[in-house]
BAGU-995071 format. One record per residue (C-alpha): residue in one letter; x, y, z; residue number from 1. Coordinates in pm, 1 decimal, padded with zeros to 6 digits, always signed. Layout:
BEGIN
+---------+----------+----------+----------+-----+
| residuo |        X |        Y |        Z | num |
+---------+----------+----------+----------+-----+
|       a |        X |        Y |        Z | NUM |
...
+---------+----------+----------+----------+-----+
REM end
This chain:
BEGIN
+---------+----------+----------+----------+-----+
| residuo |        X |        Y |        Z | num |
+---------+----------+----------+----------+-----+
|       m | +00921.2 | -01338.2 | +04450.7 |   1 |
|       r | +00688.9 | -01047.8 | +04540.9 |   2 |
|       f | +00981.7 | -00876.7 | +04711.2 |   3 |
|       v | +01190.4 | -00903.7 | +04391.1 |   4 |
|       r | +00903.1 | -00764.1 | +04180.5 |   5 |
|       c | +00863.8 | -00474.8 | +04426.0 |   6 |
|       l | +01233.4 | -00392.6 | +04403.6 |   7 |
|       l | +01220.3 | -00401.3 | +04023.6 |   8 |
|       a | +00903.7 | -00190.7 | +04013.3 |   9 |
|       c | +01063.6 | +00067.1 | +04243.6 |  10 |
|       g | +01368.1 | +00088.6 | +04018.3 |  11 |
|       i | +01610.3 | -00056.9 | +04268.9 |  12 |
|       v | +01803.6 | -00366.0 | +04173.9 |  13 |
|       i | +02057.9 | -00533.2 | +04399.2 |  14 |
|       v | +02201.6 | -00862.9 | +04277.2 |  15 |
|       t | +02486.9 | -01055.4 | +04434.9 |  16 |
|       i | +02734.2 | -01206.3 | +04193.2 |  17 |
|       g | +02941.0 | -01489.6 | +04340.6 |  18 |
|       a | +03283.9 | -01627.6 | +04271.8 |  19 |
|       a | +03389.0 | -01750.6 | +03930.3 |  20 |
|       a | +03329.0 | -02107.3 | +03813.9 |  21 |
|       a | +03543.4 | -02388.7 | +03948.4 |  22 |
|       g | +03886.7 | -02405.8 | +03794.2 |  23 |
|       s | +03905.7 | -02030.8 | +03720.2 |  24 |
|       p | +04046.9 | -01765.5 | +03951.6 |  25 |
|       a | +03800.7 | -01646.9 | +04216.9 |  26 |
|       k | +03672.3 | -01292.6 | +04183.1 |  27 |
|       a | +03551.0 | -01080.8 | +04470.9 |  28 |
|       p | +03172.9 | -01082.2 | +04486.8 |  29 |
|       f | +02993.1 | -00761.1 | +04404.1 |  30 |
|       a | +02641.8 | -00622.4 | +04406.3 |  31 |
|       l | +02468.2 | -00471.3 | +04104.3 |  32 |
|       v | +02280.9 | -00153.0 | +04191.0 |  33 |
|       k | +02058.3 | +00039.6 | +03950.0 |  34 |
|       n | +02022.2 | +00414.6 | +03990.8 |  35 |
|       p | +01646.0 | +00473.1 | +03947.4 |  36 |
|       t | +01704.7 | +00828.6 | +03820.9 |  37 |
|       t | +01970.4 | +00770.1 | +03555.1 |  38 |
|       e | +01917.3 | +00394.4 | +03509.3 |  39 |
|       i | +02293.2 | +00327.2 | +03522.6 |  40 |
|       v | +02374.7 | -00015.0 | +03671.4 |  41 |
|       v | +02682.9 | -00007.9 | +03893.9 |  42 |
|       a | +02884.0 | -00303.6 | +04022.7 |  43 |
|       v | +02988.7 | -00236.7 | +04383.5 |  44 |
|       p | +03256.9 | -00472.6 | +04524.1 |  45 |
|       k | +03150.7 | -00630.6 | +04853.8 |  46 |
|       g | +03378.4 | -00607.9 | +05154.7 |  47 |
|       g | +03581.8 | -00319.8 | +05010.9 |  48 |
|       p | +03649.5 | +00021.0 | +05163.3 |  49 |
|       l | +03381.6 | +00196.5 | +04953.1 |  50 |
|       k | +03011.4 | +00163.1 | +05033.5 |  51 |
|       l | +02701.0 | +00260.4 | +04838.8 |  52 |
|       g | +02585.5 | +00614.4 | +04912.5 |  53 |
|       k | +02321.0 | +00828.6 | +04746.1 |  54 |
|       m | +02193.4 | +00799.2 | +04390.6 |  55 |
|       d | +02079.8 | +01107.2 | +04198.1 |  56 |
|       m | +02105.5 | +01281.2 | +03859.8 |  57 |
|       d | +02480.1 | +01320.0 | +03914.5 |  58 |
|       g | +02528.1 | +00942.8 | +03934.6 |  59 |
|       v | +02594.3 | +00678.6 | +04198.2 |  60 |
|       h | +02791.5 | +00818.2 | +04491.4 |  61 |
|       v | +02990.2 | +00598.5 | +04726.8 |  62 |
|       t | +03121.7 | +00674.2 | +05072.5 |  63 |
|       g | +03457.3 | +00595.2 | +05226.4 |  64 |
|       r | +03821.4 | +00649.2 | +05138.2 |  65 |
|       v | +04042.4 | +00422.0 | +04932.5 |  66 |
|       k | +04414.6 | +00396.4 | +04859.7 |  67 |
|       l | +04493.0 | +00358.0 | +04488.3 |  68 |
|       t | +04816.7 | +00287.0 | +04306.3 |  69 |
|       g | +04855.1 | +00364.5 | +03940.0 |  70 |
|       e | +04970.3 | +00609.3 | +03678.1 |  71 |
|       y | +04864.6 | +00971.3 | +03633.0 |  72 |
|       v | +04864.6 | +01142.2 | +03293.6 |  73 |
|       y | +04853.7 | +01519.7 | +03251.6 |  74 |
|       g | +04874.9 | +01703.7 | +02922.8 |  75 |
|       r | +04718.5 | +01791.0 | +02591.9 |  76 |
|       e | +04510.3 | +01520.9 | +02426.6 |  77 |
|       s | +04547.2 | +01670.1 | +02082.9 |  78 |
|       s | +04654.4 | +01978.0 | +01895.7 |  79 |
|       y | +04292.8 | +02092.8 | +01850.3 |  80 |
|       v | +04245.8 | +02469.2 | +01827.5 |  81 |
|       s | +03905.4 | +02614.9 | +01741.1 |  82 |
|       d | +03855.8 | +02887.8 | +01480.1 |  83 |
|       t | +03844.8 | +03141.4 | +01764.0 |  84 |
|       g | +04176.4 | +03020.0 | +01906.7 |  85 |
|       w | +04025.1 | +02835.5 | +02202.6 |  86 |
|       r | +04216.3 | +02527.3 | +02319.6 |  87 |
|       p | +04081.7 | +02267.7 | +02560.3 |  88 |
|       e | +04254.3 | +02264.8 | +02896.5 |  89 |
|       p | +04508.3 | +01988.7 | +02950.5 |  90 |
|       d | +04359.6 | +01653.3 | +03049.3 |  91 |
|       l | +04433.0 | +01496.7 | +03386.7 |  92 |
|       h | +04340.2 | +01141.3 | +03474.7 |  93 |
|       f | +04458.7 | +00859.4 | +03696.4 |  94 |
|       v | +04481.4 | +00500.6 | +03569.6 |  95 |
|       p | +04456.0 | +00261.2 | +03865.4 |  96 |
|       d | +04643.8 | -00069.0 | +03852.4 |  97 |
|       a | +04450.5 | -00398.9 | +03852.0 |  98 |
|       a | +04455.8 | -00441.6 | +04231.5 |  99 |
|       s | +04322.5 | -00088.0 | +04281.4 | 100 |
|       r | +04056.6 | -00127.8 | +04009.4 | 101 |
|       a | +03922.7 | -00432.1 | +04195.8 | 102 |
|       l | +03830.2 | -00202.5 | +04487.5 | 103 |
|       l | +03632.2 | +00044.8 | +04276.5 | 104 |
|       p | +03263.7 | +00045.7 | +04181.4 | 105 |
|       y | +03210.2 | +00063.7 | +03805.6 | 106 |
|       s | +02948.0 | +00078.3 | +03533.3 | 107 |
|       h | +02832.6 | -00279.4 | +03473.6 | 108 |
|       e | +02782.1 | -00199.4 | +03103.7 | 109 |
|       d | +03119.6 | -00029.3 | +03046.0 | 110 |
|       g | +03339.9 | -00235.9 | +03276.1 | 111 |
|       p | +03607.9 | -00148.2 | +03532.2 | 112 |
|       a | +03735.3 | +00204.6 | +03587.1 | 113 |
|       y | +04041.2 | +00239.3 | +03365.4 | 114 |
|       g | +04059.3 | +00614.0 | +03419.7 | 115 |
|       i | +03951.8 | +00840.2 | +03705.8 | 116 |
|       r | +03912.5 | +01217.2 | +03690.1 | 117 |
|       f | +03963.6 | +01436.1 | +03995.8 | 118 |
|       s | +03691.6 | +01673.3 | +04114.5 | 119 |
|       n | +03970.9 | +01886.4 | +04264.1 | 120 |
|       r | +04232.6 | +01859.1 | +03990.5 | 121 |
|       e | +04421.5 | +02170.0 | +04104.7 | 122 |
|       a | +04489.1 | +02008.8 | +04444.4 | 123 |
|       f | +04634.1 | +01701.1 | +04270.9 | 124 |
|       l | +04848.7 | +01909.2 | +04033.8 | 125 |
|       k | +04983.6 | +02116.7 | +04324.2 | 126 |
|       k | +05092.0 | +01803.8 | +04515.3 | 127 |
|       a | +05206.0 | +01580.0 | +04227.4 | 128 |
|       l | +05377.2 | +01816.0 | +03981.9 | 129 |
|       a | +05621.5 | +02103.3 | +03998.8 | 130 |
|       h | +05467.8 | +02442.3 | +03920.5 | 131 |
|       d | +05703.0 | +02496.8 | +03623.3 | 132 |
|       t | +05593.2 | +02164.8 | +03467.3 | 133 |
|       v | +05227.4 | +02268.6 | +03485.1 | 134 |
|       a | +05321.5 | +02607.4 | +03337.3 | 135 |
|       k | +05511.2 | +02445.7 | +03045.9 | 136 |
|       i | +05210.0 | +02233.6 | +02956.2 | 137 |
|       a | +04978.6 | +02536.4 | +02979.8 | 138 |
|       a | +05212.8 | +02729.2 | +02747.7 | 139 |
|       n | +05235.3 | +02436.4 | +02500.3 | 140 |
|       k | +05609.5 | +02400.5 | +02560.5 | 141 |
|       l | +05554.3 | +02045.4 | +02684.8 | 142 |
|       n | +05285.1 | +01805.7 | +02562.3 | 143 |
|       s | +05237.4 | +01576.4 | +02860.1 | 144 |
|       v | +05383.7 | +01414.3 | +03169.5 | 145 |
|       h | +05303.3 | +01092.8 | +03349.6 | 146 |
|       g | +05417.0 | +00917.2 | +03661.7 | 147 |
|       r | +05332.3 | +00645.1 | +03908.4 | 148 |
|       l | +05185.5 | +00724.0 | +04250.6 | 149 |
|       t | +04996.3 | +00579.8 | +04542.6 | 150 |
|       i | +04718.8 | +00818.8 | +04644.1 | 151 |
|       w | +04413.6 | +00841.2 | +04869.9 | 152 |
|       v | +04073.7 | +00947.0 | +04731.3 | 153 |
|       d | +03714.8 | +00976.6 | +04852.2 | 154 |
|       r | +03380.7 | +01103.5 | +04717.0 | 155 |
|       y | +03394.4 | +00851.9 | +04433.3 | 156 |
|       v | +03111.6 | +00887.0 | +04178.3 | 157 |
|       v | +03008.2 | +00669.8 | +03883.6 | 158 |
|       s | +02814.6 | +00870.8 | +03625.0 | 159 |
|       v | +02742.7 | +00877.4 | +03253.1 | 160 |
|       s | +02831.5 | +01152.1 | +03007.2 | 161 |
|       c | +02768.8 | +01128.0 | +02633.1 | 162 |
|       g | +02674.5 | +00760.9 | +02676.8 | 163 |
|       t | +03004.9 | +00667.2 | +02843.2 | 164 |
|       a | +03083.0 | +00590.4 | +03207.2 | 165 |
|       v | +03275.4 | +00862.6 | +03390.3 | 166 |
|       y | +03456.9 | +00794.0 | +03717.1 | 167 |
|       t | +03533.9 | +01088.4 | +03943.2 | 168 |
|       a | +03690.6 | +01112.5 | +04288.4 | 169 |
|       r | +03823.0 | +01378.3 | +04521.7 | 170 |
|       f | +04201.9 | +01362.1 | +04562.5 | 171 |
|       l | +04305.8 | +01363.7 | +04929.3 | 172 |
|       r | +04681.0 | +01304.8 | +04944.8 | 173 |
|       i | +04982.3 | +01125.6 | +04804.5 | 174 |
|       e | +05068.4 | +00816.4 | +05007.2 | 175 |
|       n | +05387.3 | +00701.4 | +04840.3 | 176 |
|       p | +05530.4 | +00874.8 | +04536.9 | 177 |
|       r | +05743.2 | +00645.5 | +04325.4 | 178 |
|       q | +06044.4 | +00811.5 | +04177.5 | 179 |
|       v | +06246.4 | +00668.4 | +03891.4 | 180 |
|       v | +06597.0 | +00787.8 | +03810.2 | 181 |
|       a | +06757.6 | +00684.2 | +03480.2 | 182 |
|       s | +07128.2 | +00609.6 | +03474.3 | 183 |
|       k | +07383.4 | +00490.6 | +03216.7 | 184 |
|       r | +07574.8 | +00297.5 | +03481.6 | 185 |
|       p | +07497.1 | -00072.9 | +03533.0 | 186 |
|       a | +07325.6 | -00170.6 | +03854.4 | 187 |
|       q | +07559.7 | -00270.8 | +04135.0 | 188 |
|       p | +07463.6 | -00611.5 | +04280.0 | 189 |
|       i | +07447.3 | -00656.8 | +04654.2 | 190 |
|       g | +07548.6 | -00981.8 | +04819.4 | 191 |
|       c | +07612.0 | -01277.0 | +04587.3 | 192 |
|       g | +07399.4 | -01129.3 | +04307.1 | 193 |
+---------+----------+----------+----------+-----+
REM end
């Protein structure tokens, strides 16, 4: 008990959360970690590829690389233009699928990471989108694009901005781009259909 009080007094909290109750699907156990500087509590999945790193004013940093599958979205969030003519730059975020989200640390208060921003967004745009597509969005000739990819990231950080959890990672590479081609022809069965 003294050890627990010492951890709480020092601002460090690590709690293991076990599997779900009997009869419900089992969830991977995770540890709750409190950043003593920012007081954000982060759930870190146990046994995953990402491990707890440093904690500072910038948030909770984790080490390791992870492969994520999901959908990217790039484009204008709104038609906002300030009185001086300034427009916000197009938004870029990655929405991991459920299996990928289960691998990611997240704010215990806000829940799983439903959107990740890239610390090196230009590297992602260069690899994922054609230059003319990026130019059309910058020139307001196209509002947005989205697609599905499998990517690798590292330097994952959980932080808080304006009272909301922010998830950021460094894009490393595209593992498996998924391409979809639309056609008016019916699909041709193979074998006995």
